C-alpha angles and dihedrals in degrees: 000000000000109000091227089070097047121108108265118241089239126026138157118246111213122192114200118214118202108294095022126129130192133179120182150145135271091288092069137096116188123198137179143163118232134197115157089341122096132227125202121197124197123190131182105211096200100043096033093225127128149135150212136221128197111203130183103196138017096245144343114257093195110123093215113100113237120220093216132031113264113222091210088080126063095223091054093043087056089052088054091052091048090052089055092049090052092049092051096041092238134134134225091251090059093067137082104222127197130179128202141176135029092140120171107243094189106046094161094061116096114257114231132198092272115092110252123239093253091050091048091049092052095044094048093046094051092046096047092049091052091044091056093049101257122142114218110228097183141001138187106182141146127015123100131305137021136303133217108210126196120183120191106201092194091065106017090236119144120199121203132194109189118193116192108214095194103143114228122206112277129202115229 
Protein backbone atom coordinates (compact mmCIF):
# COMPACT_ATOMS: atom_id res chain seq x y z
CA UNK A 1 0.00 0.00 0.00
CA UNK A 2 1.21 3.51 -0.81
CA UNK A 3 2.50 5.19 2.39
CA UNK A 4 0.52 8.32 1.59
CA UNK A 5 -2.70 6.40 2.31
CA UNK A 6 -1.59 4.80 5.59
CA UNK A 7 -3.00 5.92 8.89
CA UNK A 8 -0.64 8.52 10.36
CA UNK A 9 1.02 7.78 13.70
CA UNK A 10 -0.59 10.91 15.13
CA UNK A 11 -3.79 12.48 13.92
CA UNK A 12 -6.49 14.76 15.24
CA UNK A 13 -9.97 13.34 15.66
CA UNK A 14 -12.62 15.99 15.04
CA UNK A 15 -16.27 15.40 15.96
CA UNK A 16 -18.70 17.69 14.12
CA UNK A 17 -21.81 18.81 15.93
CA UNK A 18 -24.79 19.96 13.84
CA UNK A 19 -23.77 23.14 12.03
CA UNK A 20 -20.03 22.48 12.29
CA UNK A 21 -17.52 22.58 9.44
CA UNK A 22 -13.92 21.39 9.34
CA UNK A 23 -11.29 21.34 6.60
CA UNK A 24 -7.88 19.83 7.29
CA UNK A 25 -4.85 17.91 6.14
CA UNK A 26 -3.86 14.25 6.01
CA UNK A 27 -3.46 14.13 9.78
CA UNK A 28 -7.20 14.48 10.35
CA UNK A 29 -10.15 12.20 10.97
CA UNK A 30 -13.58 13.83 10.93
CA UNK A 31 -16.64 12.18 12.45
CA UNK A 32 -20.30 13.05 12.88
CA UNK A 33 -23.67 11.53 13.64
CA UNK A 34 -26.54 12.28 11.26
CA UNK A 35 -30.31 11.98 11.46
CA UNK A 36 -32.26 14.20 9.07
CA UNK A 37 -29.15 16.38 8.67
CA UNK A 38 -26.71 15.91 5.79
CA UNK A 39 -22.92 15.70 5.70
CA UNK A 40 -20.79 16.38 2.66
CA UNK A 41 -17.18 15.22 2.48
CA UNK A 42 -14.62 16.56 0.02
CA UNK A 43 -11.21 15.00 -0.50
CA UNK A 44 -8.32 16.06 -2.73
CA UNK A 45 -6.56 12.79 -3.69
CA UNK A 46 -3.26 14.42 -4.67
CA UNK A 47 -2.88 16.89 -1.80
CA UNK A 48 -4.59 14.73 0.86
CA UNK A 49 -6.65 17.60 2.18
CA UNK A 50 -10.37 17.65 2.70
CA UNK A 51 -13.27 18.53 4.86
CA UNK A 52 -16.75 17.80 6.06
CA UNK A 53 -19.82 19.86 6.83
CA UNK A 54 -22.87 18.86 8.87
CA UNK A 55 -25.87 20.99 7.93
CA UNK A 56 -29.38 21.00 9.36
CA UNK A 57 -31.38 22.88 6.72
CA UNK A 58 -30.99 23.88 3.07
CA UNK A 59 -30.92 27.64 3.67
CA UNK A 60 -31.72 30.34 6.20
CA UNK A 61 -34.90 32.24 5.49
CA UNK A 62 -34.01 35.01 7.93
CA UNK A 63 -34.00 38.35 6.14
CA UNK A 64 -31.10 39.66 8.24
CA UNK A 65 -27.77 39.47 6.46
CA UNK A 66 -25.19 37.44 8.37
CA UNK A 67 -21.59 38.63 8.51
CA UNK A 68 -20.21 35.08 8.38
CA UNK A 69 -21.52 31.89 6.77
CA UNK A 70 -23.48 29.69 9.16
CA UNK A 71 -22.70 25.98 8.79
CA UNK A 72 -26.20 25.03 9.92
CA UNK A 73 -27.38 25.81 6.37
CA UNK A 74 -26.30 23.99 3.20
CA UNK A 75 -25.85 27.15 1.14
CA UNK A 76 -23.52 28.64 3.75
CA UNK A 77 -21.66 25.35 4.26
CA UNK A 78 -20.95 25.37 0.52
CA UNK A 79 -19.58 28.92 0.89
CA UNK A 80 -17.23 27.61 3.58
CA UNK A 81 -16.03 24.84 1.26
CA UNK A 82 -15.51 27.32 -1.58
CA UNK A 83 -13.40 29.53 0.74
CA UNK A 84 -11.15 26.55 1.45
CA UNK A 85 -10.79 25.77 -2.25
CA UNK A 86 -9.79 29.37 -2.88
CA UNK A 87 -7.23 29.27 -0.01
CA UNK A 88 -5.67 26.08 -1.37
CA UNK A 89 -5.77 27.08 -5.04
CA UNK A 90 -7.85 24.03 -5.94
CA UNK A 91 -10.96 23.52 -8.07
CA UNK A 92 -14.21 21.58 -7.60
CA UNK A 93 -13.17 19.02 -10.22
CA UNK A 94 -10.09 18.16 -8.14
CA UNK A 95 -12.18 16.66 -5.32
CA UNK A 96 -13.87 13.37 -4.58
CA UNK A 97 -17.21 14.37 -3.09
CA UNK A 98 -19.55 12.19 -1.07
CA UNK A 99 -22.90 13.02 0.54
CA UNK A 100 -24.62 11.25 3.43
CA UNK A 101 -27.67 11.49 5.65
CA UNK A 102 -31.14 12.87 5.26
CA UNK A 103 -32.64 9.95 7.14
CA UNK A 104 -36.28 9.99 8.14
CA UNK A 105 -36.36 9.95 11.93
CA UNK A 106 -40.13 9.43 12.13
CA UNK A 107 -40.93 6.69 9.59
CA UNK A 108 -44.29 5.86 11.14
CA UNK A 109 -45.71 9.33 10.55
CA UNK A 110 -47.78 9.74 7.41
CA UNK A 111 -45.97 11.49 4.59
CA UNK A 112 -47.89 14.39 3.10
CA UNK A 113 -47.53 16.22 -0.17
CA UNK A 114 -45.00 18.64 1.28
CA UNK A 115 -41.37 17.61 0.90
CA UNK A 116 -39.93 16.55 4.28
CA UNK A 117 -36.90 18.23 5.89
CA UNK A 118 -34.63 15.24 5.14
CA UNK A 119 -35.77 15.21 1.50
CA UNK A 120 -35.19 18.96 1.19
CA UNK A 121 -31.72 18.58 2.70
CA UNK A 122 -30.80 15.85 0.23
CA UNK A 123 -32.26 17.61 -2.80
CA UNK A 124 -30.60 20.93 -1.99
CA UNK A 125 -27.23 19.30 -1.24
CA UNK A 126 -27.14 17.37 -4.51
CA UNK A 127 -28.20 20.42 -6.52
CA UNK A 128 -25.76 22.85 -4.90
CA UNK A 129 -22.84 20.46 -5.42
CA UNK A 130 -23.69 20.11 -9.10
CA UNK A 131 -24.21 23.87 -9.43
CA UNK A 132 -20.70 24.53 -8.07
CA UNK A 133 -19.11 22.02 -10.46
CA UNK A 134 -18.52 19.10 -8.12
CA UNK A 135 -18.97 15.51 -9.22
CA UNK A 136 -20.50 13.25 -6.61
CA UNK A 137 -18.49 10.05 -6.29
CA UNK A 138 -20.71 8.34 -3.71
CA UNK A 139 -23.87 8.90 -1.73
CA UNK A 140 -25.76 7.18 1.04
CA UNK A 141 -28.87 9.29 1.61
CA UNK A 142 -32.51 8.96 2.56
CA UNK A 143 -34.16 5.96 4.10
CA UNK A 144 -34.93 5.70 7.78
CA UNK A 145 -32.69 6.05 10.78
CA UNK A 146 -29.37 7.62 11.59
CA UNK A 147 -25.83 7.35 10.29
CA UNK A 148 -22.47 7.44 12.00
CA UNK A 149 -19.94 8.88 9.51
CA UNK A 150 -16.14 8.67 9.81
CA UNK A 151 -13.93 10.38 7.20
CA UNK A 152 -10.18 9.65 7.13
CA UNK A 153 -8.58 12.57 5.32
CA UNK A 154 -5.29 10.70 4.87
CA UNK A 155 -6.96 8.12 2.60
CA UNK A 156 -10.23 9.70 1.49
CA UNK A 157 -12.13 6.72 2.88
CA UNK A 158 -15.51 7.31 4.49
CA UNK A 159 -17.00 4.73 6.81
CA UNK A 160 -20.74 4.59 7.43
CA UNK A 161 -22.78 2.80 10.04
CA UNK A 162 -26.47 3.11 9.15
CA UNK A 163 -29.02 2.16 11.80
CA UNK A 164 -32.59 1.84 10.61
CA UNK A 165 -34.88 3.00 13.38
CA UNK A 166 -38.02 1.55 11.82
CA UNK A 167 -39.99 0.29 14.79
CA UNK A 168 -41.32 -3.20 14.41
CA UNK A 169 -44.37 -4.40 16.27
CA UNK A 170 -43.52 -5.51 19.79
CA UNK A 171 -45.43 -7.83 22.06
CA UNK A 172 -45.98 -6.52 25.57
